[in-house]
N, C-alpha and C positions, 0 to 999 in steps of 0.2 A: 481216569478222566483228567484231561489237561486244561487248565484255565489260564487264559491270557488276558491281560488288561493293559491299556496304553493310555498315557496321559499326554494330551495335546499341548503344544506351546501356547503360552499366553500372548494374545495379540497386543501389539503396541503401536501407537500412532504418534507421529511427529508433526508438529505444526510450526510453521514459520513464525518467527517473532515479528510482530507488527511494530512499525515505527511509531513512536509517540509523537504527539504534537502539543503545543502550548495550549493550556486550557483557557477558555473564555466563557463569560457569562452570557454572551449573545446567543440566542437560540439558533439551532442549525437552520431552521426555516428562514429566519431573518438573514442569516449569513448567505444562504443560497440566493435569496432575492437581492440582497445588497451587492453581491459580486456580479450577478447578471446585469443589474441596473448600471453598475459602475462600467462594465465592459460596453454596454449598450450606449451609455452617455458619451464615453470616450470615442467610440466609433462614429456616433452621430455628429459630435463636434468636429471630428476630423473631416467627415464628409461635407459638413456645412462650410467649413473653412475652405476646403478644396473647391466647392461649388462657387463660393463668393469670389475666390481668386480667379476662377475660370470666367465668371460673368464679367468681372472688371476688365480682365484681359481682352475678352471678346468685345466689350464696349470700345476699348482703346484701339483694337484692330479695325473695328468697323469705322471709327472716326478717322483713323489714318487712311484707310482705303478710300473713304468718301472724299477726304481733302485732296488726296493724290489724283482722284478722278476729276475733281473741279480744276486742279492746276493743269492737268493734261488737256482738258477741254479749252481752257484759256490759252494755252500755248498754241494749240492747233488753230484757234480763232485768230490769234495775233499774227501767226505766220502767214496768213492769207493777206494781211495788210490792207484790206478794203472793207468798206462798210457794206454789208449785204443788202441794205435797203437802197443805197444811192450808187453803189459801185465805185465810190471815190476812195482814194487812198487816205489812210489815217495820217494826219499831219501833226497831231498833238495827242498826248496821253489822255487828255480829257475826252477826245472823240472816241478813242479806242475803248476806254472804260465805259462811257455812256452807251455805246453801241452793244457792248458785250453784256453789261449788267442789266440792260433793259430786257434782255431775253432770258434772264435767270430767275428762278424761283427757289431761293434757299430754304432749308428746313427751319423749323421754329427756333432752334438753338444754334443757328449758323449765320454767319455774316460774311459777305463777299465784299471786299473793299479794294478800290483802286487808289493808290497813293502816288503822287508825283511831287517833285521838288519845284518850288517857285521861289522867287527872290525873297518872299516874306516867310518862307518855311514850307512845311509839308501841307499838301492839300489833299483831303480824302474825298472819295465818292464811294458810297456804300449801297448795298442792297440787302435788306433783312426784313423779317416779319415781326420783330419784337422791338417796341420802343426803348425798353431798357437796354437791350443789346445794342441798339442803334446808338444810344448815348455813350456806352463804353467803347463801341467800335471806332467812334470818331475822336476818342480821347487822344490828344496830341502826345501826351507823355507815354501812353501805351504804344502808340504807333511809332514813336521815336525809338523805344526799346526794341521793337520788332525789326525795323529796317536797319538798325545799327547792329543787330546781332550777327555774329559771323556765320551762324548756321542757317540753314533754309527752313528749319522747323524747330519747335520748342513748346514749352509750357509756361504759362504765367498765371499768377493768382490775382484775381480781380474781385471787386465787391459782388459780382454776379456769380462767383465761383471759379473753379479752375478752368482755364481756357487753353486749348491747344491750337497752335497756329502753324501755318505754312505759307511761305512767300516765294514768288517768282519774279525775278528782276527783268525789266525790259528797258530798252533805250529809245528815246524819241529822236526825231529828226533835228530838233533844236539842241540835242546834246544833253539834255537833262535826264536824270535817272527817274525811273518809275518802277513801282512794285504792284504786283497783284497779290493780295493777302487774303487768305482763307482763315477765318477764325471759327472755332467750334467750341462751344461751352458744354462741357460734359456732365455738369451737375445733375441735369434732368435724367440723362441716361444712367448715371451712377445711382441716382435715387430709385429708378425703376429696378435696377439690379438689387439694390439693398432691400426693396420691398419684397422681391422674390425670396431673398434670404430670410426676411422676417416671416414670410408665410411658411417657409421650410422649417424655421425654428418653432413656429406654432404647431405645425403638424408633428414635428419631432417630439415636442413636449407632450402632445396628446398621445403619441406613440409610447413615450416613456411611462405615462400614467397607465395606459392599457397593459404595457409589458409588466409593470409592477404588480398590477392586480392578477395578471395571468401567471407570473412567476410565483406569486404567493400561493395561488391555488395549486399550481403544478408541484411546487415544493411540498405542499401539504400532502398531495397524493403520493409523491415519491417517498416521503418520510413516514407515511402511515404504517408500513410494515415495521419500520424501526421503532415507532411508538408501541406497536403490538409486542415487539421483542422486549422493550423496556418494561411494559406492563406485566408480561409473563415473567420476566426476571424478578420483578418486585414481589411477585406472589410466591417465589421459590424461597424457602428458608432452610436452615440446617435440619429442621425436623421433617421436611418433606423435599427431598432432593430427587424424587422420582419423576417430577413433572418435566416435560420437555416442550420446547417451542415448536409449533407446527411449521414445517418447511414446505413452501409452495413455490413452484417455478424453479428456474435455474439461473436466476440473476444474481447480482452481488448481494442483495438482501438475503436471498435464500442461502448463499454461501456463508454470510455472517451468522444466520440462525444455525446452520449446520455446525459451524465452528463453535458457537456458543453451546450447543448441545454436547459437542465433544468435550468441551471444558467441564460441563456439568457431569459427564461420565467420569472424568478423572476426579472431580471433586467428590462425587458420590463414592468412588472407589477409596479415596483417601479417608473419608469419614467411616466407611465400612471397615477399613483396616484398623482405624483408630478404635472404633467400638469393639471390634473383634479382639484387639490386643487387650483392651481393658477387661472385657468379659472373660477372655481366656486366663488372664493373669488373676482376676478375682476368683474364678472357678478353681484353678489348679493350685493357687497358693493358699486357699482356705484350709486345706487338709494339713499341710505341714505347719502352718501357723497354729492351728488347733492343737496339734500334737505337742509343739513347743510350749504353748501356754499351759496345757494340761499337765505336762511333766514338771514345769516350773511351779505350778500351784501345789503339786504334791511333793515338792522337794523337802526332804527331811534332813536330820542331822547326821545320819549314818554316812561315813565317808565312801563306802562302796556304792551305796545308793546314789550319792551325789555324783560320783564318777560316771555311773551308768547314765544318769540323766544328762550330764554334760555331753556324753558320747552321742546319745540320741538327738539332743538339740543340735549338735554340730552336724550330724548326718542330715537332719532336716533342713538346716540352713544351707548346706552344700546343695541339697536337692533344689531348694528355692533359687539358688544362684544359677544352677543349670537351666531351670525353667525360664527364668528371666532372660538369660542369654539367648536361649532358643527362640523365645518370643520376640526379642529385639531383632534377631536375625531374620525371622519371618516377616517382621514389619518392614525391614529394609529391602526385602526381596523385590518389591515393586518399584524401587528407585532405579533410575537409569545407571547409576554408578555402582550397583550391586555387583556387577560382573565387569572385570577389566581384562579383556581378551588379549592374548599375546601369543606369538609363535612358540610352540612347545614340541619337543620330541616325544612322540607317543611311546616309544620303547622306554625312554628314561622315566617318563611319567608312570608307566605301569610298574616298572621295577621299584621306584620310590614308594608307590602305594603298597606293593607287596611287602617291602621291608618294614613299613610302619605298622601294618595290621598284624604282623607276627607277634607283637608284644601285647595284643589285646587279651588273648586267653590261650589256654593249653589246647590247641587244635592242630590238626595236620594240614598245614597250609600248602597248597599246590599252585604253582604258577602255570596256568593252563596253556596260555598262548600269548604272544607279544606282537602287536601290530607295529609295522615299520612305516615311518613317515612323519611329517610335521603337520600339526593341527593348530588351529587358532582357538584357544580356550583360556579360561581363567584357571591356572594350575592349582591355586590354593582351594578354590571352590570345588573343583572336580575331585581333588584329594579328599576334601571334607566329605563330599557325598559318598565316595567309595568307602572311606573309613566307617561312615554311618551304616552303609549296607553291610559291611563286614561285621560291625558290632551287632546289627540286627540278626545276622546269621549265627553269631556266637550265642545269642540269647535263645535261639531255637534249636541248638544242638547240644550234644553231650561232650564232655572232655574227650579228646582223642578223635573226634569225628573229623571227616575230611571237608575242607572248604576250599573251593577252587576260585582263582582270580585270573582274569585274562583280558585281552583287548584285541581289536582288529580294525583295519582301515581299508575300506573298499567303496568304490563308486562315490567318492566325496562324502562319505559318512563314517564316523568313528563310533565304535561300540566298545564299552567297558562293562564287564559283568562280574557278579559274585554268585557262585552256586554252592548251596549247602545240601546236606542229606538228612535234614531234620524231619519234622512231622508234616511239613507242607502247609498249605493254606486252604481253609474251607472255601469253596467256591462262592458261598454267600457273603464272605468277608472281603473278597478280592477288590470289589469296587469301593470299599470303605477304608482300606488300610492307609491311604494317603491323606485322610482327613486328620485334622488336629485332635490330639488327645484320644486317638483310637488305638486300642490294644486288641490284638488278635486273641482268639480263644486259647491259644497255647502260649501267649505272651506272658512273660514274667512281670514283676513289678519294678524291674531295674530302671525303667525309663518313664518319661512323662507322656509318651505317645506323640512326640513331636519330630522324631528322627526322620521318618519317611516323608513327612510334610516338608521338611527342610530339603530332602533329596529332590522331591518334585519341584520345589521352588528353584533350586539350582539348575535343574534340567530345563525348566521353562525359561529361565533367564538366558540360557544358551540357545534358545529356539529349538530345543530338542524335546525328548520325552523319556519316560521310564516305562520299560516293558517288564511284565511279570509273567513267568511261565512256571506253573506249580502243578504237581501231582500229589494229592493227599497221601501222606505216609512215605513219600519218596523225596521230599525236600522241595526247594524252590530255586529259581534263577531270577535275580534282579539285574536288569541291564540298562545302562545309560546309552541312549541312541541319540547322537548329536551330529549336526553338520560339521564337517572338518573346518569350514570357514563360514561364519554366519553371513546372512545377507548384507549387502553394502550399506543400506540404510540402518540396519540394526547395528552394524559396527560403529557407525557414526554416533548412534544414540549411546552406546555403552562407553565410548571413549570421549564423549562430550564433557 
C-alpha cells in the first residue's frame, strides 16, 4: 500500500498602507456637516455677489438706454425746427424746450431739462414728477457742472443720491448755446436691486439652515455603519479574537469592515502563534528541566557520579537549546522576511546539499539526479529543509543503508527529494507527521518532533508543499515541490 500526503501553501494577503491624517477632536459627523456647509456658503456668497453685480449692471444699462432714447427723440424733434401745434419755426431755445417738454412724461426718478445761456446766466426749464428731483434739477451749481463737462454723459453725487446725466447741445438763431439734459437718479432702482439681493440672502440663509439639518441627518446615516464597526471593534478583546464585523453591501464601509476583519485574522494568527510558542515551550521544556533538577538534587560527593550528572545536565541543556531554536524558527515562519528568495543554480544547490548530508551519519549516500536550471528560492532555508529530511531518514534507517538525494526542474516547478529504505510510515500517522512534537511509531528519541514541522513551514513560505510517498516496510520519499519562481505579489512580500 502506498500512502501519499500533500501540504498546501499557506495563503498570504497584502494590504496597502493607508495614509494617515492629523488627528482631531471634532466628531466626523460634525466635520462632514461643517465642510458641506462651508462649501455651500462659499458657493451661495459667490452666486449672490454675481447676481448683485448683474442687477446693478442691468440697472445702469437700462438707465443708459433710456437716456439715449430720450436724447434721440429730442434731436429728432429739434431737427424739424417747427412747433407741431402752430407750425411756426422755433426762434428761441425757450420755445423749443417748452414745446418738447410739454409733450413728455418722464419717469418718477427722471428729469428732462432744457438749459440755455442768458446774459444773467443759465436758465433751466424742466419736466419731472418729483418735487425733490425738481429742486435738484434746477440747481445752478449742478447744471453748471454738467454743461461745463467735456463729456456728453457722466455721474454726479447729489443729496438725492447718485445721478447719471446725458446732455445734447443745440444752437439758437440768436447764437446762444443751449443744452437738452437728461438726469436719471438711480438710487431707487439700485435699492430695488439690493432688495432682491436681500431676499436672495434670506432665502439662502434658510437654505443653509435646511442644508445643515439635512447634512447632519445624512452624515449620521452614512456614519452609522462606521459606528457599528467601532462598537464591534470595542467588543473584541485579546481573550476573544474570533468575533468579526458583519460585512453588508459593496461600498467603502463594507471594504473598511472587510479590511478590519482581515487585520483581525492576522492579529488572531499572531496571538495563536504566540500562545502556541508558549504552550509548546512549556510542554517540551518541562521534561529536560525536570531531569536536570532531579539529577542536581541527587548530586553526591563521588567524582564519577558528579561527572555523569554534569554530562546528563549538559545533554539536556543542549536539547533545550535545540528546542528553543526550533520553536523560534517556527514562530518566525509566518513573518514576511522569513524567506529571502534569490536566483540559485539548482545543480549547485543539489550538490551542496549532498555534500553536507554525508557527514550526518554512516549511510550510503547516493546522488540520484540533478536538475539543471536557475530557480528563485532561499538557498539557506531550502538547504536547512533538505538536511532536516536527510536527518529524518537517518533516524529511520540502519548504518550502511542507502539514502538517495536528487532534484528536477520541469514545467516551472522544482522538486527536491530524499528517499530512504527504512521501515516506512504507518498510513494512520501520515497526516500527523508534520504536526509539532509528533513522533512516528518508529521514531527514536533523538529529536523533539519539530523537524518536519520546520520543513513544512519552509515549503509553505516558498508557496510550495511537501509530498510524502511511503510503503510500509520499504521506506519513504519526502519531496519538496516548489514553484521555480514564486508569484509576483509573493515576491514583493518576501523582499519587502
